[in-house]
Backbone as CSV, one residue per row, in Angstrom:
resi,resn,N_x,N_y,N_z,CA_x,CA_y,CA_z,C_x,C_y,C_z
1,MET,-53.832,33.494,12.151,-54.202,33.058,13.485,-53.925,34.183,14.487
2,SER,-54.765,35.171,14.504,-54.540,36.265,15.431,-55.451,36.130,16.641
3,ASN,-54.988,36.685,17.729,-55.810,36.811,18.934,-56.283,35.492,19.517
4,ILE,-55.441,34.473,19.535,-55.849,33.215,20.169,-56.103,33.453,21.647
5,MET,-55.299,34.323,22.249,-55.561,34.666,23.644,-55.865,36.147,23.705
6,LYS,-56.921,36.508,24.342,-57.324,37.900,24.484,-56.931,38.348,25.879
7,SER,-56.008,39.315,25.969,-55.582,39.815,27.266,-56.238,41.150,27.550
8,ASN,-56.413,41.431,28.812,-57.015,42.682,29.220,-55.931,43.571,29.808
9,ALA,-55.397,44.474,29.004,-54.306,45.334,29.438,-54.782,46.401,30.418
10,GLN,-56.088,46.691,30.453,-56.593,47.737,31.327,-56.912,47.241,32.735
11,ILE,-56.711,45.967,33.009,-57.042,45.453,34.333,-56.184,46.143,35.385
12,SER,-56.802,46.529,36.448,-56.086,47.182,37.529,-55.965,46.213,38.691
13,PRO,-54.784,46.139,39.315,-54.666,45.265,40.487,-55.666,45.644,41.579
14,MET,-56.139,46.889,41.543,-57.099,47.323,42.561,-58.412,46.562,42.448
15,VAL,-58.737,46.100,41.266,-59.986,45.360,41.107,-59.990,44.121,41.976
16,TRP,-58.809,43.511,42.151,-58.717,42.318,43.001,-59.082,42.619,44.438
17,CYS,-58.907,43.851,44.866,-59.209,44.229,46.249,-60.688,44.514,46.454
18,ARG,-61.405,44.741,45.388,-62.777,45.220,45.469,-63.664,44.389,46.390
19,HIS,-63.662,43.089,46.247,-64.563,42.257,47.043,-63.999,41.928,48.417
20,GLY,-62.697,42.126,48.603,-62.092,41.796,49.887,-61.701,43.021,50.677
21,THR,-62.199,44.200,50.305,-61.808,45.426,50.972,-62.370,45.458,52.391
22,THR,-61.488,45.747,53.347,-61.938,45.906,54.739,-61.349,47.183,55.289
23,GLY,-62.040,47.781,56.220,-61.527,48.963,56.902,-61.685,50.250,56.114
24,ALA,-62.297,50.239,54.968,-62.491,51.455,54.189,-63.911,51.953,54.401
25,SER,-64.045,53.267,54.417,-65.384,53.825,54.579,-66.160,53.707,53.276
26,PRO,-67.492,53.622,53.354,-68.291,53.569,52.122,-68.022,54.755,51.208
27,ALA,-67.793,55.951,51.792,-67.535,57.130,50.966,-66.228,56.979,50.176
28,SER,-65.191,56.423,50.806,-63.923,56.267,50.092,-64.034,55.212,49.002
29,LEU,-64.867,54.187,49.220,-65.050,53.176,48.180,-65.780,53.750,46.974
30,VAL,-66.720,54.664,47.223,-67.470,55.269,46.126,-66.575,56.160,45.287
31,THR,-65.619,56.831,45.906,-64.787,57.782,45.172,-63.467,57.183,44.706
32,SER,-63.124,55.991,45.157,-61.839,55.402,44.783,-61.964,54.591,43.501
33,PRO,-60.819,54.340,42.804,-60.862,53.499,41.609,-61.310,52.075,41.915
34,VAL,-61.170,51.638,43.160,-61.556,50.288,43.548,-63.056,50.077,43.360
35,ALA,-63.850,51.121,43.562,-65.303,50.997,43.490,-65.830,51.006,42.055
36,ARG,-64.952,51.234,41.092,-65.377,51.254,39.697,-65.970,49.912,39.302
37,ARG,-67.080,49.928,38.605,-67.745,48.693,38.177,-66.930,48.012,37.082
38,PRO,-66.593,46.731,37.255,-65.840,46.022,36.216,-66.641,45.969,34.912
39,ASP,-65.979,46.251,33.807,-66.646,46.269,32.506,-66.318,44.997,31.732
40,TRP,-67.281,44.104,31.684,-67.125,42.832,30.980,-67.414,42.961,29.487
41,THR,-67.815,44.146,29.017,-68.207,44.315,27.624,-67.137,43.842,26.641
42,PRO,-65.840,44.197,26.821,-64.839,43.702,25.868,-64.722,42.169,25.852
43,VAL,-64.903,41.538,27.005,-64.847,40.074,27.089,-66.034,39.474,26.334
44,ILE,-67.218,40.013,26.590,-68.427,39.519,25.924,-68.331,39.744,24.420
45,ASP,-67.849,40.919,24.019,-67.687,41.211,22.588,-66.712,40.245,21.922
46,GLU,-65.621,39.923,22.622,-64.646,38.987,22.055,-65.253,37.594,21.903
47,LEU,-66.006,37.150,22.893,-66.662,35.842,22.801,-67.682,35.814,21.662
48,LEU,-68.399,36.916,21.476,-69.342,37.001,20.357,-68.598,36.960,19.013
49,ARG,-67.425,37.593,18.968,-66.607,37.542,17.751,-66.161,36.118,17.480
50,TRP,-65.741,35.414,18.535,-65.338,34.011,18.365,-66.513,33.191,17.856
51,GLN,-67.703,33.494,18.353,-68.896,32.753,17.956,-69.186,32.953,16.467
52,SER,-68.992,34.167,15.981,-69.326,34.435,14.576,-68.177,34.171,13.614
53,GLN,-66.917,34.229,14.097,-65.766,34.111,13.201,-64.790,33.018,13.606
54,GLY,-65.185,32.152,14.520,-64.275,31.138,15.069,-63.544,30.314,14.036
55,ASN,-64.218,29.923,12.973,-63.573,29.099,11.941,-62.418,29.828,11.271
56,ASP,-62.489,31.155,11.219,-61.432,31.946,10.597,-60.323,32.306,11.583
57,LEU,-60.587,32.218,12.864,-59.636,32.672,13.874,-58.738,31.566,14.425
58,PHE,-59.236,30.334,14.442,-58.548,29.278,15.174,-58.321,28.044,14.312
59,ASP,-57.317,27.253,14.715,-57.138,25.930,14.121,-58.358,25.085,14.461
60,THR,-58.609,24.084,13.663,-59.777,23.220,13.857,-59.853,22.662,15.272
61,ASP,-58.722,22.248,15.838,-58.713,21.661,17.187,-58.998,22.675,18.289
62,ASP,-58.814,23.974,17.985,-58.962,25.007,19.009,-60.309,25.719,18.985
63,ILE,-61.124,25.491,17.974,-62.393,26.213,17.857,-63.308,25.857,19.032
64,PRO,-63.742,26.877,19.792,-64.683,26.599,20.880,-66.023,26.115,20.323
65,SER,-66.638,25.176,21.022,-67.943,24.671,20.584,-69.006,25.744,20.799
66,GLU,-70.082,25.622,20.051,-71.209,26.552,20.194,-71.743,26.509,21.624
67,GLU,-71.839,25.307,22.209,-72.346,25.168,23.585,-71.436,25.866,24.588
68,SER,-70.117,25.701,24.422,-69.170,26.359,25.333,-69.242,27.871,25.193
69,LEU,-69.319,28.355,23.961,-69.400,29.799,23.757,-70.691,30.380,24.328
70,GLU,-71.806,29.705,24.111,-73.079,30.187,24.662,-73.015,30.243,26.189
71,THR,-72.459,29.197,26.799,-72.328,29.164,28.255,-71.372,30.247,28.733
72,ALA,-70.240,30.424,28.045,-69.259,31.451,28.423,-69.863,32.849,28.328
73,ILE,-70.638,33.106,27.291,-71.279,34.416,27.127,-72.309,34.637,28.236
74,ASP,-73.144,33.640,28.503,-74.128,33.760,29.589,-73.436,34.013,30.918
75,TRP,-72.367,33.256,31.167,-71.658,33.374,32.427,-71.004,34.753,32.552
76,ALA,-70.408,35.258,31.456,-69.791,36.588,31.471,-70.844,37.666,31.744
77,CYS,-72.028,37.519,31.175,-73.120,38.470,31.446,-73.526,38.425,32.920
78,ASP,-73.603,37.223,33.498,-73.902,37.086,34.929,-72.829,37.773,35.770
79,CYS,-71.562,37.581,35.399,-70.459,38.183,36.155,-70.511,39.701,36.094
80,GLN,-70.842,40.251,34.919,-70.960,41.709,34.809,-72.083,42.202,35.705
81,GLU,-73.200,41.515,35.677,-74.345,41.898,36.499,-73.998,41.852,37.988
82,ASP,-73.154,40.895,38.389,-72.765,40.722,39.789,-71.509,41.504,40.171
83,ASP,-71.005,42.353,39.260,-69.803,43.168,39.508,-68.560,42.338,39.838
84,GLN,-68.427,41.180,39.220,-67.249,40.342,39.437,-66.053,40.898,38.662
85,PRO,-64.829,40.680,39.154,-63.651,41.173,38.442,-63.519,40.513,37.074
86,ILE,-63.055,41.288,36.103,-62.873,40.745,34.761,-61.588,39.923,34.706
87,PRO,-61.550,38.919,33.843,-60.339,38.090,33.755,-59.210,38.826,33.044
88,GLN,-57.981,38.405,33.338,-56.844,38.950,32.612,-56.763,38.371,31.208
89,SER,-57.279,37.154,31.025,-57.237,36.565,29.687,-58.383,35.583,29.492
90,ILE,-58.742,35.414,28.223,-59.652,34.356,27.800,-58.994,33.676,26.614
91,THR,-59.159,32.379,26.542,-58.524,31.642,25.456,-59.311,30.382,25.130
92,PRO,-59.336,29.983,23.850,-59.881,28.662,23.555,-58.872,27.638,24.056
93,SER,-59.326,26.636,24.770,-58.380,25.710,25.396,-58.406,24.318,24.778
94,GLY,-58.920,24.218,23.567,-58.932,22.924,22.896,-60.156,22.111,23.261
95,ASN,-60.451,21.121,22.475,-61.614,20.254,22.699,-62.917,21.026,22.847
96,GLY,-63.021,22.174,22.172,-64.255,22.947,22.191,-64.459,23.795,23.427
97,ARG,-63.440,23.968,24.250,-63.585,24.661,25.528,-63.074,26.102,25.473
98,VAL,-63.480,26.891,26.477,-63.049,28.282,26.637,-62.564,28.443,28.070
99,THR,-61.405,29.096,28.244,-60.854,29.291,29.585,-60.712,30.774,29.906
100,PHE,-61.187,31.145,31.109,-60.990,32.478,31.674,-59.898,32.347,32.725
101,GLN,-59.021,33.374,32.835,-57.949,33.297,33.836,-57.816,34.621,34.580
102,TRP,-57.674,34.515,35.915,-57.420,35.648,36.785,-56.116,35.404,37.531
103,LEU,-55.324,36.454,37.694,-54.077,36.393,38.443,-54.189,37.384,39.599
104,GLY,-53.798,36.965,40.785,-53.832,37.850,41.940,-52.798,37.434,42.952
105,GLY,-51.714,38.193,43.048,-50.646,37.828,43.976,-50.060,36.482,43.600
106,THR,-50.102,35.537,44.529,-49.554,34.195,44.266,-50.614,33.235,43.726
107,ARG,-51.827,33.731,43.545,-52.934,32.866,43.122,-53.246,33.006,41.641
108,VAL,-53.645,31.900,41.061,-54.149,31.845,39.691,-55.468,31.088,39.753
109,VAL,-56.506,31.682,39.192,-57.805,31.035,39.116,-58.170,30.906,37.647
110,THR,-58.578,29.703,37.249,-59.090,29.503,35.900,-60.489,28.914,35.993
111,ILE,-61.309,29.335,35.066,-62.615,28.707,34.888,-62.649,28.258,33.443
112,GLU,-62.741,26.952,33.265,-62.784,26.373,31.927,-64.210,25.935,31.632
113,VAL,-64.807,26.583,30.628,-66.166,26.233,30.210,-66.056,24.993,29.337
114,CYS,-66.725,23.925,29.771,-66.580,22.604,29.148,-67.693,22.266,28.166
115,GLY,-68.803,22.958,28.219,-69.929,22.643,27.355,-71.171,23.361,27.840
116,ALA,-72.320,22.870,27.456,-73.588,23.512,27.798,-73.821,23.512,29.307
117,GLY,-73.747,24.703,29.920,-74.041,24.859,31.341,-73.013,24.280,32.290
118,ALA,-71.852,23.860,31.798,-70.855,23.215,32.670,-69.490,23.877,32.531
119,ALA,-68.816,23.978,33.668,-67.465,24.542,33.705,-66.705,23.929,34.872
120,GLU,-65.416,24.221,34.939,-64.582,23.714,36.034,-63.769,24.865,36.605
121,TRP,-63.856,25.044,37.908,-63.087,26.054,38.646,-61.810,25.388,39.111
122,THR,-60.657,25.992,38.800,-59.368,25.486,39.266,-58.603,26.653,39.861
123,GLU,-58.055,26.440,41.054,-57.330,27.502,41.738,-55.965,26.979,42.197
124,PHE,-54.942,27.784,41.905,-53.570,27.454,42.285,-53.029,28.551,43.186
125,ASP,-52.183,28.183,44.119,-51.442,29.137,44.933,-49.978,28.716,44.904
126,ARG,-49.145,29.614,44.410,-47.710,29.336,44.240,-47.474,28.066,43.415
127,GLY,-48.295,27.872,42.399,-48.137,26.731,41.508,-48.712,25.424,42.016
128,ARG,-49.278,25.421,43.212,-49.874,24.197,43.768,-51.385,24.249,43.650
129,LEU,-51.957,23.158,43.209,-53.410,23.056,43.096,-54.016,23.100,44.494
130,ILE,-54.934,24.046,44.718,-55.587,24.119,46.035,-57.090,23.868,45.951
131,LEU,-57.684,24.008,44.759,-59.123,23.772,44.633,-59.461,23.454,43.186
132,GLN,-60.272,22.434,43.011,-60.784,22.096,41.683,-62.195,21.556,41.875
133,LYS,-63.175,22.289,41.312,-64.574,21.905,41.491,-65.347,22.175,40.216
134,PRO,-66.351,21.342,39.957,-67.223,21.620,38.813,-68.179,22.776,39.121
135,ILE,-68.543,23.494,38.082,-69.541,24.554,38.155,-70.663,24.139,37.216
136,GLU,-71.882,24.248,37.679,-73.021,23.916,36.825,-74.059,25.017,36.894
137,ARG,-74.731,25.218,35.791,-75.828,26.188,35.750,-77.063,25.517,36.319
138,THR,-77.627,26.133,37.362,-78.818,25.546,37.981,-80.034,25.840,37.101
139,PRO,-80.893,24.850,36.886,-82.030,25.056,35.991,-83.052,26.063,36.516
140,ILE,-83.163,26.208,37.821,-84.162,27.109,38.388,-83.745,28.567,38.226
141,THR,-82.513,28.901,38.658,-82.056,30.292,38.614,-81.310,30.616,37.334
142,ARG,-80.880,29.608,36.592,-80.041,29.742,35.408,-78.711,30.422,35.723
143,ARG,-78.285,30.378,36.978,-77.017,30.947,37.406,-76.030,29.819,37.629
144,ALA,-74.759,30.107,37.383,-73.710,29.116,37.630,-73.388,29.076,39.109
145,GLN,-73.124,27.862,39.613,-72.699,27.738,41.005,-71.775,26.523,41.151
146,LEU,-70.857,26.640,42.104,-69.933,25.539,42.381,-70.723,24.379,42.960
147,ARG,-70.405,23.178,42.501,-71.006,21.980,43.101,-70.234,21.635,44.349
148,ARG,-70.904,21.075,45.315,-70.225,20.668,46.558,-69.649,19.297,46.447
């Protein structure tokens, strides 16, 4: 049972600043490590490995469903295309689900892929739940978006 949780040791805290950067000149953003494009390839590769070898990697209760893996892979590809920060970890979370986790200061954000085209966004600050919303893939754009 190796690699139940895949951590990203190369994540830089600077990536968290990328989308919230203010007061920096465009030239400094282009030359700084903050402007580096997040590379989702290792995350996508790991999800593809889970898809092909899941029965050998996980206990029966932990194996992500095919629908969850397909949705997680699609969503990870969308995030790479949109230059979103890569998660610090991905893990099968039981009941056929896959969870992505980001840590930033006092905040923890998880996105748990629940099945075909569906996920749940959960955000904590200092251990307190501050936001929990479903995410669904819209049929027109095929992009994930938070439901209101």
